[in-house]
C-alpha positions in Angstrom: 43.2 5.6 5.4 46.9 6.5 5.9 48.5 8.7 3.3 50.4 7.1 0.4 52.1 8.1 -2.9 50.2 7.2 -6.0 51.7 7.5 -9.6 49.6 8.6 -12.6 50.9 5.5 -14.4 49.9 2.1 -13.0 52.5 -0.7 -12.9 55.8 -0.4 -14.7 56.8 3.0 -16.1 58.2 3.1 -19.6 61.4 5.1 -19.7 60.8 8.7 -20.8 57.1 8.8 -19.6 55.9 11.8 -17.8 54.5 10.7 -14.4 52.7 12.7 -11.6 53.3 11.3 -8.1 50.4 12.4 -5.9 50.0 12.2 -2.2 46.9 10.1 -1.8 44.6 10.7 1.2 46.7 13.5 2.6 46.0 14.3 6.3 44.5 17.7 7.1 47.1 20.3 7.9 49.9 18.4 6.0 53.1 20.4 5.4 55.6 18.7 3.1 59.2 19.3 4.1 60.9 17.7 1.1 60.5 15.5 -2.0 63.5 13.3 -3.0 64.2 10.8 -5.7 66.7 8.2 -4.6 68.3 5.6 -6.9 70.7 2.9 -5.7 73.2 1.9 -8.4 74.7 -1.6 -8.8 77.8 -0.4 -7.1 75.8 0.5 -4.0 76.2 4.2 -4.6 73.1 6.3 -4.1 72.0 9.1 -6.5 69.7 11.6 -4.8 67.7 14.3 -6.6 66.0 16.7 -4.1 63.1 18.8 -5.3 64.0 22.5 -5.3 62.2 24.5 -2.6 61.1 27.0 -5.2 59.6 24.4 -7.5 55.8 24.9 -8.1 54.4 26.2 -4.8 50.9 25.2 -6.1 51.7 21.5 -6.0 54.4 21.3 -3.3 52.1 19.8 -0.7 50.3 17.5 -3.2 52.3 16.2 -6.1 55.6 16.0 -8.1 55.7 15.6 -11.9 58.4 14.8 -14.4 59.8 12.4 -17.0 61.1 9.2 -15.5 64.3 7.7 -16.8 65.4 5.3 -13.9 63.9 3.2 -11.2 64.1 4.4 -7.7 62.2 5.7 -4.6 60.0 8.7 -4.4 60.4 9.9 -0.7 58.2 12.5 0.9 59.0 13.9 4.3 56.2 15.7 5.9 54.7 17.0 9.1 51.3 17.9 10.5 51.3 21.6 11.4 48.3 22.8 13.3 47.9 26.4 14.4 47.2 26.6 18.1 47.1 30.4 18.4 48.5 33.4 16.8 52.2 32.6 16.2 52.0 29.2 17.8 51.9 25.9 16.0 51.7 22.3 17.0 54.2 20.5 14.7 54.4 16.7 14.5 56.9 15.0 12.2 55.4 11.9 10.5 57.0 8.8 9.1 58.2 9.6 5.5 56.1 8.3 2.6 57.9 6.1 0.0 57.0 4.8 -3.4 59.2 2.4 -5.4 59.0 3.4 -9.0 60.0 0.8 -11.5 61.1 2.1 -14.9 61.4 -0.3 -17.8 62.9 0.0 -21.3 61.2 1.7 -24.2 59.7 -0.7 -26.8 57.4 -0.5 -29.8 56.0 -2.4 -32.7 58.3 -2.6 -34.6 60.7 -2.1 -31.8 62.8 1.0 -32.5 65.3 -0.1 -29.8 66.0 -3.6 -31.2 69.0 -4.0 -33.6 68.2 -6.0 -36.7 70.3 -6.6 -39.8 68.8 -5.9 -43.2 70.0 -8.6 -45.7 70.6 -7.5 -49.3 70.4 -9.8 -52.3 73.6 -11.1 -53.9 75.2 -8.8 -56.4 78.3 -9.1 -58.7 81.5 -7.8 -57.3 81.8 -5.3 -60.2 78.9 -3.3 -58.6 80.5 -2.9 -55.2 80.2 0.9 -54.4 83.3 2.9 -54.4 82.7 4.1 -50.8 82.9 0.5 -49.5 86.3 -0.3 -47.9 89.1 -2.1 -49.6 90.1 -2.6 -53.2 87.6 -4.2 -55.6 88.0 -7.9 -56.5 89.7 -8.6 -59.8 87.6 -9.9 -62.6 88.4 -12.6 -63.6 89.5 -13.7 -60.0 93.1 -14.2 -59.3 92.9 -15.3 -55.6 90.4 -16.5 -53.1 89.5 -12.9 -51.8 88.5 -12.1 -55.4 85.8 -14.8 -55.4 83.4 -12.9 -53.2 83.0 -10.3 -50.5 80.8 -9.6 -47.5 80.3 -6.1 -46.3 78.6 -5.1 -43.1 77.4 -1.5 -42.8 76.3 0.5 -39.9 74.5 3.7 -40.9 73.9 6.3 -38.2 71.8 8.8 -40.1 72.1 11.8 -37.7 74.0 12.7 -34.6 72.2 11.1 -31.7 70.0 13.5 -29.6 69.6 13.4 -25.8 66.6 14.1 -23.6 67.4 16.2 -20.6 64.6 17.0 -18.2 65.0 20.2 -16.1 62.1 19.4 -13.7 60.8 16.4 -11.8 62.3 13.4 -10.0 64.9 12.7 -12.8 66.1 16.3 -13.1 69.7 16.2 -14.2 69.4 12.8 -15.8 69.9 12.3 -19.6 69.0 9.5 -22.0 69.3 9.1 -25.8 66.3 9.8 -28.0 65.2 7.3 -30.7 68.1 6.6 -33.1 68.2 6.6 -36.8 70.6 3.6 -36.8 70.6 0.8 -39.4 72.6 -2.3 -40.0 73.1 -3.8 -43.4 74.6 -7.0 -44.8 75.7 -7.2 -48.5 77.0 -10.3 -50.3 78.9 -10.0 -53.5 80.1 -12.8 -55.8 82.6 -12.4 -58.6 81.1 -11.7 -62.0 83.0 -14.6 -63.7 82.1 -17.0 -61.0 78.4 -16.1 -61.4 78.7 -16.7 -65.1 78.9 -20.5 -65.8 80.1 -19.8 -69.4 83.1 -17.7 -68.4 86.6 -19.0 -69.1 87.2 -19.0 -65.4 84.1 -21.0 -64.5 84.8 -23.6 -67.3 88.3 -24.2 -65.9 86.6 -25.4 -62.6 85.8 -28.8 -64.2 86.2 -31.2 -61.3 89.0 -33.0 -63.1 92.5 -33.9 -62.1 95.6 -33.1 -64.2 99.3 -34.0 -64.2 102.5 -32.6 -65.5 105.6 -34.5 -66.7 109.2 -33.6 -66.1 109.8 -29.9 -66.3 107.0 -29.2 -68.8 104.2 -27.0 -67.6 101.8 -28.7 -69.9 98.7 -30.0 -68.1 97.6 -33.5 -69.0 94.2 -34.8 -68.1 93.9 -37.8 -65.7 91.6 -40.0 -67.6 89.4 -41.1 -64.7 89.1 -40.6 -60.9 89.5 -44.3 -60.6 93.3 -43.9 -61.0 93.7 -42.0 -57.6 92.6 -41.8 -54.0 92.2 -38.6 -52.1 93.1 -38.4 -48.4 92.9 -34.9 -46.9 95.0 -32.8 -49.3 97.0 -35.7 -50.7 96.4 -37.5 -54.0 97.7 -41.0 -54.2 97.9 -43.0 -57.4 96.4 -46.4 -56.9 98.4 -48.4 -59.5 101.5 -46.5 -60.6 102.5 -48.9 -63.4 99.0 -48.9 -64.9 98.7 -45.1 -64.5 102.1 -44.5 -66.3 101.2 -46.8 -69.1 97.6 -45.6 -69.6 98.8 -42.0 -69.6 101.9 -42.5 -71.8 104.4 -41.4 -69.2 107.6 -42.6 -70.8 110.3 -44.9 -69.5 113.9 -44.8 -71.0 117.0 -46.8 -71.4 119.8 -44.5 -70.5 122.7 -46.9 -70.7 124.1 -48.3 -72.7 123.6 -45.2 -74.8 121.9 -43.7 -76.6 119.0 -42.7 -74.3 115.9 -44.1 -75.9 112.2 -44.7 -74.9 110.9 -48.2 -74.1 107.7 -49.5 -75.4 105.2 -49.7 -72.6 104.5 -53.3 -73.3 108.2 -54.2 -72.7 108.6 -53.1 -69.1 107.0 -53.6 -65.7 107.6 -52.2 -62.2 109.1 -54.2 -59.4 108.6 -51.8 -56.5 109.7 -48.6 -58.0 112.3 -50.2 -60.4 111.9 -51.0 -64.1 112.4 -54.6 -65.1 111.9 -56.1 -68.6 108.8 -58.2 -69.1 111.0 -60.7 -71.0 114.7 -60.3 -70.4 115.9 -62.2 -73.5 113.5 -60.6 -75.9 114.1 -57.2 -74.4 117.9 -57.3 -74.9 117.5 -58.5 -78.4 114.9 -55.8 -79.3 116.9 -53.0 -77.9 120.3 -54.4 -79.0 121.8 -54.4 -75.5 123.5 -57.8 -75.6 124.9 -58.7 -72.3 125.7 -55.2 -71.2 124.4 -53.7 -67.9 121.3 -51.6 -68.3 120.2 -48.5 -66.5 116.6 -47.2 -66.8 114.9 -43.9 -66.1 111.2 -43.2 -65.4 110.0 -39.8 -66.5 108.8 -37.9 -63.4 105.3 -36.7 -63.1 103.2 -34.7 -60.6 99.4 -35.2 -60.2 97.6 -32.0 -59.2 94.9 -32.1 -56.7 91.6 -32.3 -58.6 89.9 -29.1 -59.5 86.7 -28.1 -57.8 83.5 -28.2 -59.9 82.1 -24.8 -60.8 78.7 -25.5 -59.2 80.5 -26.4 -55.9 82.8 -23.4 -56.0 79.8 -21.0 -56.5 77.8 -22.7 -53.8 80.6 -22.8 -51.2 81.7 -19.2 -52.0 78.1 -18.1 -51.4 78.0 -20.1 -48.2 81.4 -18.5 -47.1 80.2 -15.0 -47.7 76.6 -14.8 -46.7 74.5 -18.0 -47.1 76.0 -20.2 -44.4 74.7 -20.3 -40.8 76.8 -20.4 -38.7 79.5 -20.7 -41.4 79.6 -17.3 -43.1 80.7 -13.7 -42.6 77.1 -12.6 -42.7 76.1 -15.0 -39.8 79.0 -13.6 -37.8 77.9 -10.0 -38.3 74.3 -10.9 -37.4 75.4 -12.6 -34.2 77.6 -9.6 -33.3 74.6 -7.3 -33.8 72.2 -9.6 -31.9 74.6 -10.1 -28.9 75.9 -6.5 -28.6 72.5 -5.0 -29.7 73.7 -1.3 -30.0 70.1 0.0 -30.0 69.1 -1.8 -26.8 72.4 -0.7 -25.3 71.7 2.9 -26.3 68.2 2.7 -24.8 69.6 1.6 -21.5 72.3 4.3 -21.3 71.6 6.9 -18.6 73.7 9.8 -17.4 73.0 10.7 -13.8 73.9 13.5 -11.4 77.2 12.5 -9.9 77.5 9.6 -12.3 77.7 11.3 -15.7 78.1 9.3 -18.9 78.9 10.7 -22.3 75.9 9.0 -24.0 76.9 9.6 -27.6 80.6 8.6 -27.1 79.4 5.4 -25.3 77.2 4.5 -28.2 79.9 5.1 -30.8 82.3 3.0 -28.8 79.7 0.2 -28.8 79.4 0.4 -32.5 83.2 0.2 -33.0 83.0 -3.4 -31.5 81.1 -4.4 -34.7 84.0 -3.4 -36.9 86.2 -6.3 -35.7 87.6 -8.6 -38.4 86.5 -12.1 -37.7 89.5 -13.6 -39.4 87.3 -16.5 -40.4 86.5 -17.5 -36.9 83.0 -18.3 -35.7 81.4 -15.8 -33.3 80.2 -17.1 -29.9 77.0 -15.2 -29.6 76.3 -16.1 -25.9 79.8 -15.3 -24.8 79.8 -12.0 -26.7 76.6 -11.0 -25.0 77.8 -11.9 -21.6 81.2 -10.2 -22.0 80.1 -7.2 -24.0 83.0 -7.9 -26.4 83.2 -10.1 -29.5 84.2 -13.6 -28.6 84.8 -16.7 -30.8 84.2 -20.4 -30.5 87.5 -22.1 -29.8 88.7 -24.2 -32.7 85.8 -23.4 -35.1 86.2 -21.5 -38.4 84.3 -20.4 -41.5 85.0 -23.1 -44.1 86.9 -22.1 -47.2 85.3 -21.5 -50.6 86.7 -24.9 -51.8 85.8 -26.9 -48.7 82.6 -28.8 -48.2 80.3 -28.5 -45.2 82.6 -30.6 -43.0 85.6 -28.5 -43.9 87.1 -31.1 -46.2 89.0 -29.9 -49.3 86.8 -30.5 -52.4 89.2 -29.3 -55.0 91.7 -26.7 -56.0 90.6 -23.5 -57.7 92.3 -23.1 -61.1 93.3 -19.8 -62.6 93.3 -20.2 -66.4 94.9 -16.8 -66.8 98.3 -18.1 -65.5 97.6 -21.8 -65.6 98.1 -22.2 -61.9 96.1 -23.1 -58.8 95.0 -20.3 -56.5 97.4 -19.5 -53.6 96.2 -21.5 -50.5 95.5 -18.5 -48.3 91.8 -17.5 -48.0 
């Protein structure tokens, strides 16, 4: 049989495995001129590793051994060298032997080279560790960011180590050793929001209120039947009925003095007051035949407050429970798409194509620190572009929005008797 190169590992070679490449069925009087490992990069550039002439004389004509990091060809140039007489040789160069070695990624069960996020159970915001970034949310909450927080953590336990063989076909190559790298997701919800009996939670009662004139006093709208909600607008269905049922006064301002009108004595024509019975009205209020001017007290209906149960549910969804509608889901998609561990496994530094493995890994990890700004991560595009990408026009819904992104109600701050600022 003609000679060939046979590896000690059948089939694919797992990166980092020590392999012996042996000349199978060598011809008699073989004399190996050179061993070379040749890798062709995606750019077309070739990386060649020649075996040193002084490397292991005992195996020079038979085999080459070393850890394999990259796919490539093992090439053996040899000749048949027969001695004819003293000092004379018959030398015949033969066709080089070649073997295509295929190296595949390291794996395991569980796979140490697959990035996975560990989810932690919900905790109150008062327990956020001091070493977590940013200021702690206020208790009771004063704004939307106080309602909850999501924290993503990457923990690289030790400085990554490299494997650097000094012998064999991949001499001069380097790869990263197994990493002590973890990814964690933490969801925190404000203590007062978690407590249904807190003053803050009780203020989220699902009801609508209104104010009159310049008074800050909040007056309860007696029933949702009085209004219709469209987007972020509240429209009173029957203004006259609403005013009368909620004792919003109407006045005679002239002739003086200014005085209130009994709600049974007036009606609305458009947005103008007119007496129910003109003759009786003039007699009752002693107006005679004088011209009358009226005034309706102003009022402002606040958008209904969200119910506590909804605010808790939607805040949890916003921070960690929603998929794809949460900060946790975004982080998990970033980790899955960018997969720093798989990326680290694939990193190879080569002779003539050196790569700082540790710096490359840390730069990859930095991509996970991006603030999503309430956008939805596009996992496929992120994977393809090796950079965080977002789905155009999609966002993480707010803590007071339902699963279609529709405003459910305002969040009321009982500490200052005002709605939360709109920014989330």
